[in-house]
C-alpha positions as CSV (number, residue, x, y, z in Angstrom):
1,X,127.8,-17.7,-100.4
2,X,125.2,-15.1,-99.9
3,X,123.9,-13.6,-103.1
4,X,121.0,-11.4,-104.1
5,X,118.9,-11.9,-107.1
6,X,119.0,-8.8,-109.3
7,X,116.5,-7.8,-111.8
8,X,118.1,-4.7,-113.1
9,X,120.4,-1.7,-112.0
10,X,120.1,2.0,-112.7
11,X,123.3,3.8,-111.9
12,X,122.1,7.5,-112.1
13,X,118.6,7.6,-110.7
14,X,117.0,10.8,-109.9
15,X,113.5,9.9,-108.8
16,X,113.7,7.2,-106.1
17,X,115.2,9.2,-103.1
18,X,117.1,12.4,-102.8
19,X,120.0,13.2,-105.0
20,X,121.7,11.0,-107.5
21,X,121.3,7.3,-106.6
22,X,122.2,3.9,-107.7
23,X,119.0,1.9,-107.8
24,X,119.1,-2.0,-107.3
25,X,115.8,-3.5,-108.5
26,X,115.7,-6.8,-106.7
27,X,114.0,-9.9,-108.3
28,X,110.8,-11.3,-106.9
29,X,107.4,-9.8,-105.6
30,X,104.8,-11.4,-103.5
31,X,102.1,-9.0,-105.0
32,X,100.5,-8.8,-108.4
33,X,99.6,-5.3,-108.9
34,X,97.2,-4.7,-111.7
35,X,99.2,-1.8,-112.9
36,X,102.8,-3.4,-112.5
37,X,104.9,-2.1,-115.2
38,X,107.5,-4.8,-114.7
39,X,105.8,-8.0,-114.7
40,X,109.0,-9.9,-115.4
41,X,110.2,-9.0,-112.0
42,X,107.6,-10.8,-110.1
43,X,109.0,-14.2,-110.2
44,X,112.3,-15.2,-108.3
45,X,114.1,-16.4,-111.6
46,X,117.1,-14.1,-112.3
47,X,120.1,-14.4,-114.5
48,X,122.0,-11.8,-112.5
49,X,123.3,-12.4,-109.1
50,X,125.5,-10.3,-106.8
51,X,127.1,-10.6,-103.3
52,X,126.8,-7.8,-100.8
53,X,130.4,-7.1,-101.4
54,X,130.0,-6.9,-105.1
55,X,127.2,-4.4,-104.5
56,X,129.5,-2.2,-102.4
57,X,132.3,-2.4,-104.8
58,X,130.1,-1.3,-107.6
59,X,128.5,1.5,-105.6
60,X,131.9,3.0,-104.3
61,X,132.5,4.1,-107.8
62,X,129.7,6.5,-107.6
63,X,130.3,8.1,-104.2
64,X,131.5,11.5,-105.5
65,X,128.1,11.7,-107.0
66,X,126.4,10.9,-103.9
67,X,128.5,13.5,-101.9
68,X,127.8,16.3,-104.3
69,X,124.1,15.6,-104.6
70,X,123.1,14.3,-101.2
71,X,122.3,10.9,-102.9
72,X,123.0,7.4,-102.3
73,X,121.7,3.9,-102.9
74,X,118.0,2.7,-103.3
75,X,116.8,-0.7,-103.1
76,X,113.5,-1.4,-105.0
77,X,112.0,-4.1,-106.9
78,X,110.2,-6.3,-107.4
79,X,109.9,-6.1,-103.7
80,X,113.2,-5.8,-101.8
81,X,112.0,-7.0,-98.5
82,X,111.5,-10.4,-100.1
83,X,115.2,-11.1,-100.0
84,X,115.7,-9.9,-96.3
85,X,118.8,-11.7,-95.6
86,X,120.8,-10.3,-98.6
87,X,119.1,-6.9,-98.1
88,X,120.4,-6.7,-94.3
89,X,123.9,-7.9,-95.1
90,X,124.4,-5.4,-97.9
91,X,123.0,-2.5,-95.9
92,X,125.4,-3.1,-93.1
93,X,128.3,-2.9,-95.5
94,X,126.8,0.3,-97.2
95,X,126.3,1.9,-94.0
96,X,129.8,1.2,-92.9
97,X,130.9,3.3,-95.9
98,X,128.5,6.1,-94.6
99,X,126.3,5.8,-97.7
100,X,122.6,7.0,-97.6
101,X,120.2,4.1,-97.9
102,X,116.5,4.3,-99.3
103,X,114.2,1.3,-99.2
104,X,111.5,1.3,-101.8
105,X,108.7,-1.0,-100.5
106,X,105.2,-2.0,-100.6
107,X,105.7,-3.6,-97.1
108,X,105.5,-7.2,-98.1
109,X,108.5,-9.4,-97.5
110,X,110.3,-11.7,-95.0
111,X,109.3,-10.0,-91.6
112,X,112.2,-11.8,-89.7
113,X,114.5,-9.1,-91.0
114,X,112.2,-5.9,-90.8
115,X,113.4,-4.8,-87.4
116,X,117.1,-5.1,-88.2
117,X,116.9,-3.8,-91.8
118,X,115.2,-0.6,-90.6
119,X,118.1,0.2,-88.3
120,X,120.2,0.9,-91.5
121,X,117.4,2.6,-93.7
122,X,117.6,6.5,-93.9
123,X,114.5,6.8,-95.9
124,X,111.5,4.5,-96.6
125,X,109.5,5.0,-99.9
126,X,106.3,3.4,-98.8
127,X,104.0,2.3,-101.5
128,X,100.4,2.5,-100.2
129,X,98.1,0.7,-102.5
130,X,94.5,0.9,-101.2
131,X,92.6,1.9,-98.1
132,X,91.1,-1.4,-97.0
133,X,91.4,-5.2,-97.3
134,X,88.8,-5.7,-100.0
135,X,90.2,-2.9,-102.3
136,X,93.8,-4.0,-101.6
137,X,93.2,-7.5,-102.5
138,X,91.3,-6.7,-105.6
139,X,94.1,-4.4,-106.9
140,X,97.2,-6.6,-105.8
141,X,95.9,-10.0,-105.0
142,X,96.8,-9.9,-101.2
143,X,95.0,-8.7,-98.2
144,X,96.4,-5.6,-96.2
145,X,97.7,-8.1,-93.4
146,X,101.3,-8.1,-94.6
147,X,101.3,-4.3,-95.2
148,X,99.8,-3.5,-91.9
149,X,102.5,-5.8,-90.2
150,X,105.2,-3.8,-91.9
151,X,103.6,-0.6,-91.0
152,X,103.6,-1.6,-87.3
153,X,107.4,-1.8,-87.5
154,X,107.6,1.8,-88.6
155,X,106.4,2.8,-85.2
156,X,110.0,2.4,-83.8
157,X,111.6,3.5,-86.9
158,X,113.9,6.6,-86.6
159,X,114.5,7.6,-90.3
160,X,112.3,9.5,-92.8
161,X,109.4,8.3,-94.9
162,X,107.9,9.2,-98.2
163,X,104.4,7.9,-99.0
164,X,103.7,7.1,-102.5
165,X,100.4,6.0,-104.1
166,X,99.6,5.1,-107.6
167,X,96.1,6.7,-108.3
168,X,94.1,4.7,-110.9
169,X,90.9,6.2,-112.5
170,X,87.7,4.6,-111.2
171,X,89.5,2.7,-108.4
172,X,91.4,5.3,-106.0
173,X,90.7,8.6,-107.5
174,X,88.2,9.3,-104.8
175,X,88.5,11.9,-102.0
176,X,87.1,9.6,-99.3
177,X,89.3,6.8,-100.5
178,X,92.5,9.0,-100.4
179,X,91.6,10.5,-97.0
180,X,91.2,6.9,-95.7
181,X,94.6,5.9,-97.2
182,X,96.1,8.9,-95.3
183,X,94.2,8.0,-92.1
184,X,95.9,4.6,-92.2
185,X,99.4,6.2,-92.1
186,X,98.7,9.6,-90.3
187,X,100.0,8.2,-87.0
188,X,103.4,8.4,-88.5
189,X,103.1,12.2,-89.6
190,X,106.1,13.1,-87.6
191,X,108.3,10.9,-89.9
192,X,106.5,11.6,-93.2
193,X,108.4,14.2,-95.3
194,X,106.1,14.1,-98.3
195,X,103.3,12.3,-100.0
196,X,103.3,11.7,-103.8
197,X,100.4,10.7,-106.0
198,X,101.7,9.0,-109.0
199,X,99.2,9.2,-111.9
200,X,98.5,5.7,-113.3
201,X,99.8,5.4,-116.9
202,X,99.5,2.6,-119.5
203,X,103.2,2.5,-120.5
204,X,103.6,-1.1,-119.2
205,X,100.7,-2.5,-121.2
206,X,103.0,-3.3,-124.2
207,X,105.4,-5.4,-122.0
208,X,102.4,-7.7,-121.1
209,X,101.7,-8.2,-124.8
210,X,105.3,-8.9,-125.4
211,X,105.2,-11.6,-122.6
212,X,102.1,-13.0,-123.8
213,X,100.3,-11.9,-120.8
214,X,96.7,-10.4,-120.3
215,X,96.8,-6.8,-119.1
216,X,94.5,-6.5,-116.0
217,X,93.6,-2.9,-116.5
218,X,92.9,-3.1,-120.2
219,X,90.6,-0.3,-121.2
220,X,91.3,1.9,-118.1
221,X,92.4,5.4,-119.2
222,X,95.5,7.0,-117.9
223,X,95.0,9.2,-114.8
224,X,94.7,12.9,-115.4
225,X,97.9,14.4,-114.0
226,X,96.3,17.7,-112.9
227,X,93.6,15.8,-110.9
228,X,96.4,13.6,-109.3
229,X,98.2,16.7,-108.3
230,X,95.0,18.2,-106.6
231,X,94.6,15.0,-104.5
232,X,98.5,15.2,-103.7
233,X,98.2,18.8,-102.6
234,X,95.2,18.0,-100.5
235,X,97.0,15.1,-98.6
236,X,100.2,17.4,-98.2
237,X,97.8,19.9,-96.6
238,X,96.5,17.4,-94.1
239,X,100.1,16.4,-93.3
240,X,101.4,20.0,-92.9
241,X,98.3,20.5,-90.6
242,X,99.2,17.6,-88.4
243,X,102.8,18.7,-88.2
244,X,101.8,22.2,-87.2
245,X,99.0,21.5,-84.9
246,X,100.2,18.1,-83.4
247,X,96.6,17.1,-83.4
248,X,94.5,14.2,-84.8
249,X,93.4,14.0,-88.4
250,X,89.7,14.1,-87.4
251,X,90.3,17.7,-86.1
252,X,91.6,18.9,-89.5
253,X,89.2,17.3,-92.2
């Protein structure tokens, strides 16, 4: 019997996609982000398991909220693409019920299922960590190879994309870095609806202490929210310019 490993569930989420959403945080992640605020979601050990049918049964209780708000279901993590077989089977059932599906991903998972999964996804929340292989590996413990592989699958994707980037002081709070991050995904401009700069915070540090783990960014201050907003506005300007002019990034910077 096919079952997914579930870390946690949020039934009335408002931030991870449009409208009111049920968010399934799947267990397991191949990355080790320095700022991860749920380190307990990284391993594949979970006490909660659900079949695709059980997910749909639960979700259908909230369909009135989805219809009124334009919401739906979001799969997050951990990294949901790590459980590709379960994810695909569940999405097929949800789409048969005409439920909006959002995939919140860092683009690292089981690539055998990428092409089929993306057929059922209405919105991809793509978490872009860094601009290059060296910075990426330093921040999350992997090269950009896996991310770039997923990115290539988005060329044929027919849905919408929201770009997200956690900005960390002294690591990615630099105009050249953020413009390079934009450059890496700018070829998808016609599918990208918005770009969000999420200011790094230290709220997850206490969880590391509780779990007896060293916090990788100990001593790094929280990101200034106003500065992060300035970067976000700049990237949205670049995006809107591409959409309006249908030109290349080098012509607008």
